[in-house]
N, C-alpha and C positions, 0 to 999 in steps of 0.2 A: 828611308831612315832618320830624312832630314827633324820630318815632324814630328819621329818619335824620341829622338833625341830633344826636340824643342819641347814635347811636353812632360819630359822627364827633368829637365831644367826647371820648368817652372813646376812641377811640384814639392822638387829640392828645398824651392824657394820657400816656399808655403810651408813645408814641413821644420827650417829654418825658422820662418817667424812664428811658428808654436813653441818651438823647442825653447825662445826667450824665455817664457815665462816653468820651464818647468826645470827637474835638481839638474844638473849638471853629469853626472854621475849616471843617471835614468837616461836622461838625453846620447848621451856617446852610448852605453848598450844602446839602443832604441835604433841607432846610425848604421850600427854596427850591424847590426839583422836584418834594417832596408838592405843596405848597401847591396850585400850576399844575397839576398833574396830578388833585388833587381838584377843584382848579376847572372844570377842562374836564368832569369825568364828573359831576358833583354833577346839573347840568341831565337829561341826557340818565339820571339813573339815581332819579330824583324823577321823570321822567315815568312810565317802566316802574313803579318802584310806583305812581302812581295808574291807571295807566291798568288794570292789576293786580287793584284792585282794587277800582273799575266795573265790569269784567268780573265777579267774585266776587258783589259785590252783584244783579248785574242775572239769574244765575246761581241766586241762592238765591231771587231773586224769581219766577221763572218756575218754579222748582218746588213751591213754599208756594203760588202761583195752582194749580197743575195739581192738588193735593189740597187745595184746597179743596172742604168738605163731604164730605172722609173721614172717617169716625171714628179713632180712635187702633188702633184691633183692625185694622182692616183694613190701615194703614197697615204696623203689624209685621208683621204676614203677608205684603203684600206682596213686603218687604223680605225677610225670610226665605227665602221662595220663592225671589226674583234671589237673595239671596247660593248658595240650594241648586242651580241653574240655573248662575252663573258655577262653582262647586266640581267640576259633572259637566263642564259644559264646560273648563277645567282641568283634569279628570283625562284629559277624553280626549285632549285636546292632550299632556299627557306622553304616553298610551301610543302618540298617531300618531308622536311626536317621539324612542320611545323607540329603537327598531332600527337608526338613524338616527345615535343619541348613541353608540350602542354596539359598530353594525358600520361602520358610517362608509356614506357614498350609495353611492357605488357598488357595491359587494356586495347591498344593500337592489334597488338601480334593477335589477342581474342577475339577483337571485330574483325579482322582477316579468316584465322578461322573457322570466328560462325558463318562466314560467305560461302563458303566451298560447301557444295551443291551436298555434299554424301553429309555434314554435318549439320547445314541449314535443314534437310530434308526430320532427320534426327529429331531437331529443336520441335521441330510443326509439332511431330506426332506426338511430344513429350507435351509442349503444350494443349493441342488437344485434349489429350489427356488428366492433364491438369484443371481446362478449363468443365469438362464433366465428370470428375471428382467433384469443385466446388460447386457444378450446381446441382448434383444429388447430394452434396453436406447438405445447402442451402432449403431443397425441398423436405428434407430430413427435420430439419433443423422448424421450419416454419410451420409443419404437420406437425409436431410434436409440441409445440407452445400450444400452454393452455388461454381459453378466452376470459377475461376477469370483466366482463362488460357489467356499467352502472348499474342500479335496481333488477338483477338477471340472477337465475338460479345457476348455475354449474351444472353443465351436461343438459341442459335445457334447451330446443329447438331454435335458431337465432333465426326473428323474422325476418324476411325478406334479403336471406343471405346475399352478402356479395361477390361476383366474380372471382374468381379465383384471381385470372388476370384482366384487366382492359388493355387488348390492343389495340381497339381503334374509336374513335368518337361513337357514344352511343347515338341510334337515330332516332330515338325519342327523348325528350326530359325527361330527368326524374325529378322527384318530389322529395323536398328540400328535407323532409325529415329521414325518408330511405339515403336519403345523402349519410346524414346524418350518423345514421344506423351503421352505417357500409366504415365511416371514419373510426367511430368506435371499435368497431371489429378489428380496423386492424390497429391500432393502436392496444387494444387489449394484447399483441402479440412483443411488444417492445416490454424493457425491462420497467419492471411495478414497483411506484413507492408507497410504501408504506407509513410513514415516518417520517417527519423533517429531521435532519441530525443522523438516521440510521443506513442511511444510504450501503449501501456494497460498492459501488462505483465510484473508480478512481478519479476524479477531477468531474469534466463531459459539463456536470448539474453544475452550478455554482452557489444557485438563490435556495431560496426552500420552497421548495415547489408547493407543497400544499399550504404556501402560508397567504395572510393577506394582505403580502410585497406579493406575491406573484396574481392573487384577484386584482391588484390594481395596476399591475402593466397590463395587463389579457383589459381591461377599463380600457384605459391608455391607449391601446392600439387599437380597439374600436370605435373610441373615439376620431383618430384621425385617418382610419386606414385609409384615407383617399385623398391625401398633403401628399406633395411631391414637392419636394425642396428644391430645384430644375427650376419651376414656378415658383420664384418668390414673392411675386406681386400677389400669385390668389392664394397663398398659405405664407406669409409675413410672419407669423406666428411658430412654424417649423424652423424659418430659417434663424431668429431669433429664439430657439433655443435648442439647435446646435451650437450658437454661439459660445451660448452660455454652458453645455457641455463640454464644448472645450475649454470654456478659461479654467470653470472648477476642476477638470482635468489635472492645465497648468499651476495652478495655485498649489496642487500638494508633491508636486514634481520641479519648484524651484522656480516659477514663474510665478504674473500675478503682480499685482503693484508692490507687496512689502516681499519677492523673490526677489533672491540672485540675480534673475534675470529677466526684470519689465516684459523686455521682448519679444519673450516666448507667444505662439502663436499656431492658428492648426487648423484639421478639416477631420469629421467624421466619414469611415467608411465602413465594411462591411465585416471589419474583421479582421485580426493578425496579420492572416496572410496580406489581406489591401494594405494594412497600413505600413508594414515592412517594404512591399512594394513599390509603394509609392514614397516613399521613404528615401529609398535605393535608387530611383528614377530621378528625384531631385537634388540628390546631391549627387549623381554620376553632374547631372546639368550643369550644376551649380560650376564645380572643380573646372570639369573641360571649358565652360565659358572663359573661368578664368583662369587655369593655365595653359588652354591651348588644346590638351589633351584630344585625341584621337583612338588612343586603343587604351580602353579605361579598365582598370584593378581593384579588387575588393578585397579585403582579407578578412578573413573569417575563421573564428574556433570550431572543430571537427564536431562539438556539443551545441553549435550555434542551429536553431532551429529551419526546418526546410526549407521554409518560404524564400531561404537568400538564394539556394541554388535555383528556385523558380526564378528568381529575379532577376540571375544570373544569366537562365538560358533566353528570359525573353528581352532583354536590354542588351544585349551583347556584351556582358561584362568579363572578365578572367580572372577566374575567381581562384585565390590560394584560399587551401582548408590546413590548419598550420595545428599541430595535435595541445590537448592541453598538458598542465603538468600533473604530478602524481596526486596533486590536490583536489585534481579535475576543472579548473580554475584556468581559462587562458589568463597565457603574463603578457605583460610589455616584450619580454626580450624575447618572446616565440612571435609577435606580431612583427618585431621591428624589425628581424631574421630577413622578413618577407616586402618591408616597404622598398620603392622606386620611384621612377621619374612618374611612371602611370597610375599610381594609386590615388583614388579618388578616393576610398572608404575606409573603413576601419569599423568593428562589430565589435561591439559587449553585448553580454546578455546580463540581466539583472531579474529574476533570473534565467540558466540556461532550463530547459522541458527537463531532457535527461535527470539533471541529478539535482536540482534543485539548488544549485550554489551561481553565487554575484563571481563574477568576475573582474580581475582590478580593471575596474572605468578607468579613477584617476591616472590611472597610469599607461593606460590604452589611452584614453583621453587627451594627458599630454604629451604621448608624441605625435596624436595627428595635429595638435595645435602647432606646434610648432614646425612640421610639416607642409602643416596649410594648408590640411584636406579636411573630411568629414569623416565622424565619430557618430555613428549610432550607435543608443543604447536601447536595446529587446526590454522594452518592461510589462509585454504583454501578459505576464500572467504576475508579478510583482510588480505595477504601477499602483493598484489600488488595496499593496498590502505593504511591502516593506515598508512606506514611510507611518501606518501604523505599529509597525510589527518596532520602528527602534522607540517611540512614541512609548514604547509597553518595556522597553529599556532591553530589547535583539539588542546582540553584535552584529547591526547591518551596513558596511563599510559604502560612505559615500557613490553615490549612481546616479544623481539626477542634471540637472543644469546649473545647479550651483557648484559644479567640477568644471569648470575650467576648459574646453574643450571639447565638450558635448554638446552636437548642433542639432543633432534631431533623439525620435524617442517614440515607441510604439508602444500603447496601453490600450489594453482591451476591458472597454465598458462591462463587457455580459460576463464575465471574468467573475474575479472578486470586487466588484461593479453592482454583480449584480443585475444587471440588465437583461432583456430579452439576449437571446443571440443571434447578431447578425450587425454587431454594437461594437465598436474600434473606435481609439484616436489615436492619429498621428501628429506628433508634436515639432514647432520646429525652432531654433534658436531665436530667428527671426524672417520678419516678413521675406526681404532678398532671396532666402530659400528655398521657402514653402512657395515661392510664384513661381519656383521651376517645378513645382506638381502640375501643374493648370493647362488644357489643353484648350490655344488659342488658334481661331477660326475664322477669319476676316474677309475672305472670299468666297464662302457658299452661298450657292442661291436662297436656301435657306434663309437669309438674315447673319450675323453675329454673332458667335454661339463662343460660351466657355462653360468650362465644367473643371470642378476642381479635384476629382480624383479618374477611377478609370469608369466609372458607371455616368450615363447623365441621367434618367431617369433612377430617383432612390427612394426610400418606401419612409414616409415622414413618421408611420406612425412606429419603427424603429424609432428615432431621433424621440421622437415622442415618452416613448418606454425609457429610452436612457435617463434622461431629462430626470423624469416620472422615478428613477431608479433612486438616483444620488436623491435628490431633494427629497424624497422620505427616507435612507439610509442616514444618509449627512454621517458628518463622520463621528457624533456617537455609535450610530449601529455601526457603522464598518471598524471603531476601535475595539466593541464589542466580539465583533463574526473575527476578525484579527487573533485578539486572547483566547479565542475558542479553537480557534486552527493552533496557534503554537502550542494548545495547550496535549493535544490532540496528539500533535509530530513528536510533544516530549516523550509521550504516551508507548508509542510506536519505538523509534529509539531506544528510549529505555528498554523496554519489554526485548527487542530482537542484542542487546548488546548482554539482559544481564542473562534470561534464559533458551536464547537458541543461536549457543554457536555454531553452530555449522553459518551461518548468515553475517555476514555484513554490510556495517553501514557505509556505502561512500560518501567523506566526508562529511562538512558539519552546517548543514544544510539552513540556508538562514528564514527559511518559511515553512512552508504546509507540504513540501513535492521533497516525499523521503525515498531514495535509492537503495536496494541495498540490491547484494550480488555471496555467489558462494564464497565465504572465509577462506581466503589461501594461507590462512595461519593456523585452523583445524585440523587438527591431531584424527587424521582418520580413522577408526580399527581396523586390523586389519584383517585384509581380504574387501576392507567395504570399498564399493565403486562409489567416484566423487558425485556431489551435488549435482544433477541438471536442472538450473535454475528453469527452464522453458518445462520440464514435468512437474516443476512445482508451483509453474501458473497453470498449468492444464487442470492437473488437480483444486487449484483454487475454483479457475472456473467451474470445474464440473459442483463446486458447492459454492455458487451460488456470488461469488467474487469478480472480481474486472477488474486487474490492474495492468499496466502499460507495459509492453517487455520490450526490454531494452538490448542494443549490441556495444561490442567493443568499448569495454567486458561486458561480457550478457548478463546481466542486472534485470531487474522490478525496479517498478517505484509506483506511490500508490501519490495523491495528490489528493488534500486533504482539503474539502471545503466547508464553506455552510451545511452542507445536504447530508454529508456524511462523518460530522467531526466528532460526533459519539461514539463512531463506529471502531475507535483504535483497539481495545483493551481487545472485543469479538476478535481483530482484525492479529494481534499479536499471538491468541488464542488458536489462531483457524493455523498462520503459519509454523506455530509450534507442534500441532498434530500434521499439517500435508510435509513438513521438512521429513516428520518419523515415517511417514508409509509413503513417500515417496526414496528416501534410504533405503527400509522393508522390500519393496518390490523390485527394489535396482539391487541389491546384496540376491535377494530370489531368483530373480532373471539370469545374474551372473553362474548361481549354481545351476541353472537349467542348462547353463551353455550359452546364456543372449549375451552376454559382453558385458550383463549389468546396467543396460539403456534401457528397461524397465520395457513399459510396455509402449507400441503407436500410439501415430493418429492424435492429433492437437493440434498445438504450434508449434511441439518440441520437433519433430524435422524438418519442418521448415525451415524453423530458427536454427537448427541445428544446421542444415546444407547453407544458409546465406550467411554463416558463420566461418566454414570451412572452403567454400568453393572461390580458389582466387580469379575465375570472372565473373566480378562483378556485373557487367553488359550481363551476362544471361539469365545472372540477381532479375535484373531490370526485365528482363524480358518473361520471366514467371509474373513480375511482380502488374508486368502489362496483362495479361491471362486472368489475374487478379480481379483489375479494373475492369477489365471488359465484361466477367464476370456480375459485380455489381452495377453495370448499368445494363445487363440485359431482363427484360419485365420476367 
């Protein structure tokens, strides 16, 4: 009680000194209230303190009496054993809780459910059924695909017909002319291009496929087909071309002698995924070495490329996936909420693959700069397009190395750089970060070894085609190509907004990727089922169009390139017709008692299941079955 009274006296003294600066009447009232409150609380507080002290003394007496007769060594040993058991119990509890903390309750629950023998057996049957259906569908598609061989009459017998499958190495050599004929037969089953700029394929092919540019790249490939930059002493020209491709790319994105960051450097990779993997690996190692982090974490938006999930899995990084805003862009506020002491990397997209929208790179990079961590900007799509969109007057927010805090970028030369597939560039804000991408082996019996990325040997021919593409096209060509792409984008956006009220363009795309979904504000006629975007996608596929299906929310997108930039008006017409027919079919199905979902088949049932299934692990199992089929001869 003496301590309590002393504490009260101290508090009253502090209040008295504070009261000297307040009006007397206010002090008098406040003092009265305080004294009344203290008088009310003091008996209860005193009782609690006395009771707590009594309980503590009783507990101490109990412990002392139970240990009476034991020597000091026994007590110390018992204490150590108890502490060890407590430590092990806490470790076990942390191990048991970790899956729930990292993945959430439902995913762990569904994983356990799928391991139950009856459920596992049912899933195995369903996967086998799905594989059989996919194989049958693939065979039917291959049989129905027409052959368009150069110099041949449709329907005429094909000389030296290739076997449907080759499951073993031929016992005898095959003449080159026959092999070439077989290759032509197989190529004839693929999508055919009948004119540059008129393709109905979203993205995928970015250069004019029938142009002299394509012929130049093919010639460059043949010229350097044997080159390997791993042997820089034997192929110095390829080494030089790689360095020049990196320098040309950096010069477009805030690097170079005249750029905001002259230290920007990098390397070439096999594609956007490898560029992302290398940037994540280098960033992880750089920040972990600087801060001593042992359990690294990375923050991405849900619209970031799938390669970041792969990087997290490969490099054992805890992944935080945060939602995008109502404008479908990743915001600094969303990133800030997930940053912590183990964060090594935050990621922004310029633009994101799904919706073609540029994240708030300035805000996100600013967070990284203040926290002393890395910020990677995924410019795989936009790296060779957004700089020229800016020059053409498009409203593109800052996204490159001119933004403080950006430490790395990934840029695909084989997209809007119009190079052959298999060429990308990963850039770093300084050589200090880039060196963490390298693999150095000093004790190998084969000699001293270093390589800049995942691959050892690399095709020098692809480096040569990237160099040839950039030199041949130049800023003038990329500016013209970007102008055509932006014009196509505007035609599609305007066409949807003015003539197809059932659809809604997602956001305000900065470049040539236009995403659209069913318009939530469209007032449906009474009795009309809602528009199923995946049924619309199936209709478009049946009519020769190839769009990308999206989810969360269900949507489609079309990516304009130099190969399809003149197809925007036909696409608007196809969308208008497709929406009309899909809605009519849904209404008819509802009238027949079919629920208004239209006919089955195509991608609609698959995406319908994927969007509604709460067990994402089960959806993943079906994706595994699909991939198995794709790798089956």
